C-alpha positions as CSV (number, residue, x, y, z in Angstrom):
1,X,1.4,-11.0,7.3
2,X,-1.5,-11.5,9.6
3,X,-2.2,-10.2,13.1
4,X,-2.8,-12.8,15.9
5,X,-5.9,-12.0,18.0
6,X,-4.9,-14.5,20.7
7,X,-1.3,-13.3,21.1
8,X,-1.2,-9.6,20.3
9,X,2.6,-9.4,20.2
10,X,2.8,-12.1,17.4
11,X,2.5,-11.8,13.7
12,X,1.9,-14.8,11.5
13,X,3.1,-15.3,7.9
14,X,1.3,-17.5,5.5
15,X,2.7,-19.3,2.5
16,X,0.9,-19.2,-0.8
17,X,2.8,-22.3,-1.8
18,X,2.1,-24.4,1.3
19,X,-1.3,-22.9,2.1
20,X,-0.8,-22.3,5.8
21,X,1.1,-20.5,8.6
22,X,4.8,-21.1,8.0
23,X,6.2,-18.6,10.6
24,X,5.1,-16.8,13.7
25,X,7.2,-13.9,14.8
26,X,7.1,-12.2,18.2
27,X,7.0,-8.6,17.2
28,X,6.0,-6.3,20.1
29,X,7.5,-3.4,18.2
30,X,4.4,-3.5,15.9
31,X,1.7,-4.0,18.5
32,X,-1.0,-1.4,18.5
33,X,0.7,0.5,15.6
34,X,-0.3,1.1,12.1
35,X,1.9,-1.0,9.8
36,X,2.6,-0.4,6.1
37,X,5.0,-2.4,4.0
38,X,7.7,-1.8,1.3
39,X,10.5,-4.2,0.1
40,X,10.0,-6.4,3.1
41,X,10.3,-3.6,5.7
42,X,7.4,-2.2,7.8
43,X,6.8,1.5,8.5
44,X,5.2,1.6,11.9
45,X,3.3,4.6,13.4
46,X,2.3,4.7,17.0
47,X,-0.6,6.6,18.6
48,X,1.7,9.3,19.9
49,X,3.1,9.8,16.4
50,X,6.5,8.1,16.6
51,X,7.6,6.4,13.4
52,X,10.1,3.7,12.6
53,X,11.3,1.4,9.8
54,X,11.1,-2.1,11.2
55,X,12.3,-5.4,9.6
56,X,9.8,-8.1,10.8
57,X,12.4,-10.9,10.9
58,X,15.6,-9.3,12.2
59,X,13.6,-6.8,14.3
60,X,16.0,-4.1,13.3
61,X,14.5,-0.6,13.8
62,X,15.4,2.7,12.1
63,X,14.1,5.8,13.7
64,X,12.1,8.2,11.4
65,X,11.2,11.8,12.2
66,X,8.0,12.3,14.2
67,X,4.7,13.0,12.4
68,X,4.8,16.6,13.7
69,X,7.9,17.1,11.5
70,X,5.7,16.9,8.4
71,X,5.1,20.2,6.5
72,X,1.8,21.8,7.5
73,X,1.3,19.0,10.0
74,X,-1.2,21.1,12.2
75,X,-3.2,22.0,9.1
76,X,-3.2,18.5,7.6
77,X,-3.3,16.1,10.5
78,X,-6.1,13.6,11.1
79,X,-7.7,12.9,14.5
80,X,-5.6,9.9,15.0
81,X,-1.9,9.6,14.3
82,X,-2.4,5.9,13.5
83,X,-4.0,6.8,10.2
84,X,-1.8,9.8,9.3
85,X,0.2,7.8,6.7
86,X,-1.6,6.2,3.7
87,X,1.2,4.6,1.6
88,X,5.0,4.2,1.7
89,X,7.6,3.1,-0.8
90,X,11.4,2.5,-0.4
91,X,13.7,3.1,-3.3
92,X,15.9,0.2,-2.1
93,X,16.4,-2.0,0.9
94,X,18.1,-0.3,3.9
95,X,20.2,-3.5,4.6
96,X,21.7,-3.4,1.1
97,X,22.7,0.3,0.9
98,X,22.5,3.5,3.0
99,X,21.7,5.4,-0.1
100,X,18.0,5.0,-0.1
101,X,14.8,7.1,0.1
102,X,11.5,6.6,1.8
103,X,8.5,8.3,0.1
104,X,5.1,8.5,1.9
105,X,1.6,9.8,1.2
106,X,0.4,11.5,4.3
107,X,-2.4,13.6,5.9
108,X,-6.1,14.2,5.0
109,X,-5.0,16.0,1.8
110,X,-2.8,13.0,0.8
111,X,0.4,15.0,0.0
112,X,3.9,13.6,-0.7
113,X,7.0,13.8,1.3
114,X,10.3,11.9,1.6
115,X,13.1,11.1,4.0
116,X,16.7,10.0,3.6
117,X,19.1,8.6,6.2
118,X,20.5,11.3,8.4
119,X,17.6,13.7,7.6
120,X,16.2,15.3,10.7
121,X,12.8,16.1,9.1
122,X,10.6,15.3,6.1
123,X,11.0,17.0,2.8
124,X,7.7,17.9,1.1
125,X,7.3,17.4,-2.7
126,X,5.7,20.4,-4.5
127,X,2.6,19.1,-6.3
128,X,0.2,21.9,-5.5
129,X,-3.1,20.7,-4.1
130,X,-3.0,17.3,-5.8
131,X,-3.9,14.3,-3.7
132,X,-2.2,11.0,-4.3
133,X,-3.6,7.4,-4.1
134,X,-0.4,5.4,-4.7
135,X,3.4,5.8,-5.3
136,X,6.1,3.6,-6.7
137,X,9.7,3.7,-8.1
138,X,10.3,3.0,-11.8
139,X,13.7,3.4,-13.6
140,X,15.1,5.7,-10.9
141,X,12.2,8.0,-10.6
142,X,9.3,8.1,-8.1
143,X,5.8,8.1,-9.7
144,X,2.6,9.0,-8.1
145,X,-1.0,8.5,-9.3
146,X,-4.0,10.6,-8.3
147,X,-7.7,9.5,-7.9
148,X,-8.3,10.8,-11.4
149,X,-5.5,8.7,-12.9
150,X,-3.0,11.5,-13.5
151,X,0.6,10.3,-13.2
152,X,3.3,12.7,-11.9
153,X,7.1,12.0,-11.6
154,X,9.6,13.1,-9.0
155,X,13.4,12.9,-9.2
156,X,14.3,12.6,-5.5
157,X,17.9,12.2,-6.5
158,X,18.1,15.2,-8.7
159,X,19.1,18.8,-8.2
160,X,15.5,19.8,-7.5
161,X,14.0,16.8,-5.7
162,X,10.8,18.6,-4.6
163,X,9.8,19.4,-8.2
164,X,7.0,17.3,-9.8
165,X,5.9,17.1,-13.5
166,X,3.0,15.5,-15.3
167,X,4.1,12.5,-17.3
168,X,1.0,10.4,-18.1
169,X,-2.6,9.6,-17.5
170,X,-4.8,6.6,-16.6
171,X,-8.1,5.9,-18.3
172,X,-10.6,8.8,-18.5
173,X,-13.3,6.5,-17.2
174,X,-12.2,6.9,-13.6
175,X,-12.5,10.7,-13.5
176,X,-15.2,11.8,-11.1
177,X,-15.8,8.4,-9.6
178,X,-14.1,9.2,-6.3
179,X,-13.8,6.3,-3.9
180,X,-15.6,3.8,-6.2
181,X,-12.5,3.4,-8.4
182,X,-9.2,3.2,-6.6
183,X,-5.9,3.5,-8.7
184,X,-2.6,1.8,-8.0
185,X,0.7,2.3,-9.8
186,X,3.2,-0.5,-10.3
187,X,6.1,-1.6,-12.5
188,X,5.5,-4.9,-14.2
189,X,7.6,-6.6,-17.0
190,X,9.5,-3.3,-17.5
191,X,6.4,-1.2,-18.1
192,X,4.5,1.2,-15.8
193,X,0.9,0.1,-15.1
194,X,-2.1,1.8,-13.6
195,X,-4.4,-0.7,-11.9
196,X,-8.0,0.4,-11.2
197,X,-9.7,-1.4,-8.3
198,X,-13.4,-1.3,-9.0
199,X,-15.5,-1.1,-5.8
200,X,-19.1,-1.2,-4.8
201,X,-20.8,0.0,-1.6
202,X,-22.6,-2.4,0.7
203,X,-24.0,-2.2,4.2
204,X,-22.0,-3.9,7.0
205,X,-24.5,-6.1,8.9
206,X,-22.2,-6.8,11.9
207,X,-19.6,-4.1,12.4
208,X,-17.6,-6.1,15.0
209,X,-16.1,-9.4,13.8
210,X,-13.1,-9.8,16.1
211,X,-12.8,-9.4,19.8
212,X,-9.9,-7.0,19.6
213,X,-11.4,-4.8,16.8
214,X,-12.8,-1.8,18.7
215,X,-14.6,1.2,17.1
216,X,-14.4,4.3,19.3
217,X,-17.0,6.3,17.4
218,X,-20.5,4.8,17.6
219,X,-21.7,7.1,14.8
220,X,-19.1,5.7,12.3
221,X,-20.7,4.7,9.1
222,X,-21.6,1.0,8.5
223,X,-21.1,1.4,4.8
224,X,-18.1,-0.5,3.5
225,X,-16.4,-0.9,0.1
226,X,-16.2,-4.3,-1.5
227,X,-13.9,-5.2,-4.5
228,X,-15.8,-6.4,-7.5
229,X,-13.0,-6.3,-10.2
230,X,-9.9,-4.7,-11.6
231,X,-8.8,-3.1,-14.8
232,X,-5.1,-2.8,-15.9
233,X,-3.7,-0.1,-18.1
234,X,-0.2,0.5,-19.5
235,X,0.9,4.2,-19.2
236,X,2.6,5.7,-22.3
237,X,5.1,8.0,-20.7
238,X,6.0,9.4,-24.1
239,X,2.5,10.6,-24.8
240,X,0.6,12.4,-22.0
241,X,-3.0,11.5,-22.0
242,X,-2.7,8.1,-23.6
243,X,-2.9,4.6,-22.0
244,X,-3.7,1.1,-23.3
245,X,-5.8,-1.4,-21.5
246,X,-4.0,-4.7,-20.9
247,X,-6.0,-8.0,-21.0
248,X,-3.2,-10.1,-19.5
249,X,-0.2,-9.8,-17.2
250,X,1.6,-12.6,-18.9
251,X,3.7,-14.6,-16.4
252,X,3.3,-11.9,-13.7
253,X,1.0,-11.5,-10.7
254,X,0.3,-8.3,-8.8
255,X,0.1,-7.8,-5.0
256,X,-2.0,-4.8,-3.9
257,X,-3.1,-3.4,-0.5
258,X,-1.4,-1.6,2.4
259,X,1.9,-2.8,1.0
260,X,3.7,-1.0,-1.7
261,X,2.2,-2.2,-5.0
262,X,4.5,-5.0,-6.4
263,X,4.6,-7.2,-9.5
264,X,6.1,-10.8,-9.2
265,X,7.3,-13.2,-11.9
266,X,5.1,-16.1,-11.0
267,X,7.4,-18.6,-12.7
268,X,10.0,-17.9,-9.9
269,X,7.6,-18.6,-7.0
270,X,5.8,-21.9,-6.9
271,X,2.3,-21.4,-5.6
272,X,1.7,-18.0,-7.1
273,X,-0.6,-18.0,-10.0
274,X,0.3,-15.8,-13.1
275,X,-2.1,-13.3,-14.6
276,X,-3.8,-12.7,-11.2
277,X,-4.1,-9.9,-8.7
278,X,-3.7,-10.7,-5.0
279,X,-5.3,-8.0,-2.9
280,X,-6.0,-7.1,0.7
281,X,-8.3,-4.5,2.1
282,X,-6.7,-1.1,2.4
283,X,-9.8,1.0,2.3
284,X,-12.1,-0.2,5.1
285,X,-9.3,-0.3,7.7
286,X,-10.0,-3.7,9.1
287,X,-13.8,-3.5,9.1
288,X,-14.2,-6.2,6.5
289,X,-12.2,-9.2,5.2
290,X,-11.9,-8.0,1.5
291,X,-8.9,-10.3,0.8
292,X,-8.9,-12.5,-2.3
293,X,-7.2,-13.4,-5.6
294,X,-8.7,-11.9,-8.8
295,X,-8.1,-13.9,-12.0
296,X,-7.8,-11.4,-14.9
297,X,-8.6,-14.1,-17.5
298,X,-12.1,-15.0,-16.2
299,X,-12.8,-12.2,-13.7
300,X,-13.3,-14.6,-10.8
301,X,-12.4,-14.1,-7.2
302,X,-11.2,-16.9,-4.9
303,X,-9.8,-17.0,-1.3
304,X,-6.0,-16.7,-1.1
305,X,-6.0,-18.6,2.3
306,X,-8.6,-21.0,3.6
307,X,-7.5,-21.0,7.2
308,X,-8.6,-18.8,10.2
309,X,-7.1,-15.4,10.3
310,X,-7.8,-12.2,12.2
311,X,-7.9,-8.5,11.4
312,X,-7.0,-5.5,13.6
313,X,-7.8,-1.9,12.9
314,X,-4.2,-0.8,12.9
315,X,-2.6,-3.9,11.3
316,X,-4.7,-5.4,8.6
317,X,-3.2,-8.2,6.4
318,X,-0.1,-7.1,4.5
319,X,1.7,-8.7,1.5
320,X,5.4,-8.9,2.4
321,X,7.7,-8.8,-0.6
322,X,8.7,-12.5,-1.3
323,X,12.4,-11.6,-1.9
324,X,12.6,-10.6,1.8
325,X,12.4,-14.4,2.7
């Protein structure tokens, strides 16, 4: 999903199979809001802190509790509500069942909380002072990964849904690297993977690339992060502290970014290349166009779309789960 710099109410959808814009949707409900994706739905956050679940094609909206309903909101809030939420994941699609959960990473300390239909507020998950980079569901449990690769599990359906426990670890090589190695967590071919996005710092020569991209703080850094590669590891949930590097994804492809991390069987979708990682920029917040396909076999990067596209600060490109089509 791409923003349209000429018609700000419109969102464009590209096809990896056809290689071009296949659908333009008038979506004023998303204009000027931060958008994050999970299972084909968007979580939108406005400048005043209102939040909704939004389906981009039916335009159905589901109201979520305001950002001020988060635990310790006043201690953990950022300057701008638009960047209060970092990642979201749905346990199942709202159109299929009312028995679903939305889990989010929020605030400058990157804590976890969840919401169920009919809840009036957010329920915080107790994980101490741990900060999370990514979250996902796997075999009925929600899993979160930290910047150091530690994996914790949460049973949001259980008798104690706020309790977390340590179940596994990513590679030790990422410990202490901070923002230069960014972990994701995703289920693929019935195993749980930790994917490490390897980054390098570079100087941004021209900060403004699009007419509607506005930076309010002139002192903001011109340093940006650029993806230079990925490493994939299978987590052994039976042995805490052990993981195995994988040299191949088989028939699968991964989609990473501001969407919930997802694995797709490439044989089911013509135009998607197996053993590749499709990624968008979810670190620079629209300042650069770090959007490409990474081939695990040869370590090469290539554009995922050759046409013109635009970025906005609040709504960078998102992968939308293919099954939602």
